[in-house]
C-alpha positions as CSV (number, residue, x, y, z in Angstrom):
1,M,22.1,17.2,-43.7
2,K,21.4,14.6,-41.0
3,L,22.1,17.2,-37.8
4,L,19.4,19.1,-39.3
5,I,17.5,15.9,-39.6
6,G,17.8,15.1,-36.0
7,I,17.3,19.0,-35.4
8,I,13.4,18.6,-36.5
9,I,12.6,15.5,-35.1
10,G,14.1,16.2,-32.1
11,S,12.7,19.9,-31.4
12,P,8.8,18.7,-31.0
13,I,9.8,16.4,-28.1
14,G,11.6,19.2,-26.4
15,L,8.9,21.6,-26.9
16,Y,6.3,18.9,-25.3
17,L,9.1,17.7,-22.3
18,L,9.0,21.7,-21.7
19,K,5.5,21.3,-20.8
20,Y,5.8,18.7,-18.1
21,L,9.7,19.0,-17.3
22,S,11.1,22.3,-14.5
23,S,12.5,24.5,-17.0
24,E,14.3,25.7,-14.7
25,I,16.4,22.2,-13.3
26,T,17.0,20.9,-16.8
27,H,18.1,24.8,-17.7
28,L,20.5,24.0,-15.2
29,S,21.7,20.7,-15.7
30,V,22.1,21.5,-19.7
31,C,24.1,24.6,-18.5
32,L,26.4,23.1,-16.1
33,I,27.3,20.2,-19.0
34,I,28.4,22.5,-21.4
35,V,30.6,24.0,-18.5
36,F,31.9,20.3,-18.5
37,F,32.7,19.3,-21.8
38,S,33.9,22.8,-23.0
39,I,36.5,22.4,-20.4
40,L,37.4,19.3,-21.4
41,L,37.3,20.3,-25.1
42,M,39.6,23.3,-23.8
43,K,42.1,20.6,-22.7
44,G,42.4,19.4,-26.1
45,Y,40.1,16.0,-25.8
46,R,39.5,15.5,-29.4
47,N,37.0,13.1,-31.4
48,K,36.9,12.5,-34.7
49,R,35.1,8.7,-34.4
50,I,32.3,10.7,-33.8
51,N,32.1,12.4,-36.5
52,N,29.5,9.7,-38.4
53,D,26.1,9.9,-40.0
54,H,25.1,7.8,-36.2
55,G,27.3,10.8,-34.2
56,K,25.5,14.2,-36.2
57,F,22.0,12.4,-35.8
58,F,22.2,11.8,-32.4
59,T,23.6,15.2,-31.9
60,G,21.0,16.7,-33.6
61,M,18.6,15.2,-32.1
62,I,19.7,16.1,-28.3
63,S,20.7,19.6,-30.0
64,G,17.2,19.5,-31.9
65,T,15.4,18.3,-27.7
66,L,17.1,21.6,-25.9
67,N,16.3,23.7,-28.1
68,G,12.5,23.1,-27.9
69,L,12.8,22.4,-24.2
70,T,15.8,25.2,-23.1
71,T,17.4,27.3,-26.2
72,L,20.3,26.2,-25.8
73,G,20.7,23.7,-28.9
74,G,23.2,25.2,-30.3
75,M,25.5,24.3,-27.8
76,P,25.6,20.9,-28.3
77,V,26.6,21.3,-32.2
78,A,29.1,23.4,-31.0
79,L,31.0,21.3,-29.2
80,F,30.1,18.5,-31.5
81,L,32.0,19.9,-34.0
82,L,34.6,21.7,-31.6
83,A,35.2,17.3,-30.4
84,T,35.6,16.5,-34.0
85,S,38.3,19.3,-35.3
86,I,36.2,20.8,-38.2
87,Q,38.2,23.9,-39.6
88,P,36.2,26.7,-38.2
89,A,35.3,28.1,-41.0
90,I,33.0,25.2,-41.6
91,I,32.1,25.3,-37.6
92,R,31.4,29.1,-38.3
93,G,29.3,28.2,-41.4
94,S,27.0,25.7,-40.1
95,L,26.4,27.4,-37.0
96,A,25.0,30.6,-38.5
97,A,22.9,28.3,-41.0
98,L,21.7,26.0,-38.7
99,F,20.9,28.5,-35.7
100,F,18.9,30.5,-37.9
101,L,17.1,27.8,-39.0
102,T,16.3,26.0,-36.6
103,D,15.5,28.9,-34.3
104,I,12.8,29.6,-37.2
105,Y,10.6,25.9,-37.2
106,A,11.5,26.1,-33.1
107,F,10.2,29.4,-33.2
108,T,6.8,28.3,-36.0
109,L,6.6,25.5,-33.5
110,S,6.0,27.5,-30.5
111,F,3.7,29.8,-32.0
112,F,1.7,26.6,-32.7
113,A,1.9,25.8,-29.3
114,S,1.1,29.0,-27.6
115,I,4.2,29.5,-26.0
116,V,4.8,32.3,-28.3
117,D,2.2,35.2,-28.0
118,M,2.3,38.1,-29.7
119,T,4.0,40.3,-27.0
120,T,7.0,37.2,-27.2
121,I,7.0,38.7,-31.2
122,Y,6.7,42.6,-29.9
123,R,9.8,42.4,-28.0
124,I,11.6,40.7,-30.7
125,L,11.0,42.7,-33.4
126,P,14.2,45.1,-32.4
127,L,16.5,42.4,-32.3
128,I,16.0,42.1,-36.0
129,F,17.6,45.2,-36.3
130,V,20.2,44.7,-34.2
131,L,21.1,41.0,-35.7
132,P,23.3,41.9,-38.4
133,M,25.5,44.5,-36.7
134,G,26.1,41.3,-34.1
135,V,27.1,39.4,-37.7
136,Y,28.9,42.3,-39.0
137,I,31.5,42.8,-35.8
138,G,31.6,38.5,-35.4
139,D,32.8,38.6,-38.9
140,K,35.5,41.0,-38.2
141,F,36.7,39.0,-35.7
142,F,37.1,36.0,-37.4
143,V,38.7,37.1,-40.8
144,K,41.4,38.4,-37.9
145,S,41.7,35.7,-35.6
146,K,44.0,32.4,-35.8
147,E,42.4,28.7,-35.1
148,K,44.1,28.0,-31.8
149,T,42.4,31.3,-30.6
150,Y,39.0,31.3,-31.9
151,R,38.4,27.4,-30.2
152,K,39.4,29.6,-26.8
153,I,36.9,32.4,-27.4
154,V,34.7,29.7,-28.8
155,F,35.2,27.5,-25.8
156,Y,35.1,30.6,-23.5
157,F,32.0,31.7,-24.6
158,L,30.2,28.7,-24.1
159,I,31.3,29.0,-20.6
160,L,30.1,32.9,-20.4
161,I,26.5,32.1,-21.8
162,S,26.4,28.5,-19.9
163,I,27.5,30.8,-16.5
164,F,25.2,33.3,-17.2
165,G,22.0,31.1,-17.4
166,I,22.9,29.5,-14.3
167,F,23.2,32.9,-12.0
168,R,19.8,33.7,-13.8
169,I,18.5,30.1,-12.5
170,I,19.8,30.5,-9.1
171,D,18.2,34.5,-9.0
172,N,15.0,32.8,-9.7
173,F,15.2,30.3,-7.2
């Protein structure tokens, strides 16, 4: 719940910053940070001491701000949950629910802030039909995976997403 409260507060801050900061530089910075922390966690770093109300709220604020600013808000939460050595099933369920709620929230805020228009809405409509297929495929892989394999795949996925983000930004320069 503390994560969600932090995200609710942080998302409008991120949307506000989106109007004033260079989104490319911000996105690049976040991608590089995610790669760094993913590699750190892959090497075995764990910190159960941050799994408290203050750590959850702070992570939520960062996540919400990044979600409003760069749409990468899920990455800090994923890294937080992985660093605290929480069970994979709990991580998976938490992230699925969190992404669903925060994306609807950020989308609504963006719509009312005139960041999202009807063209964007028309572009995402087909994705509503593709999403359940991705969830189904992901569920099949998750049920068959071991905890160590799951964590490794999550880290590689975070790094891969970040690298694509870095290349996209470099391509825009």
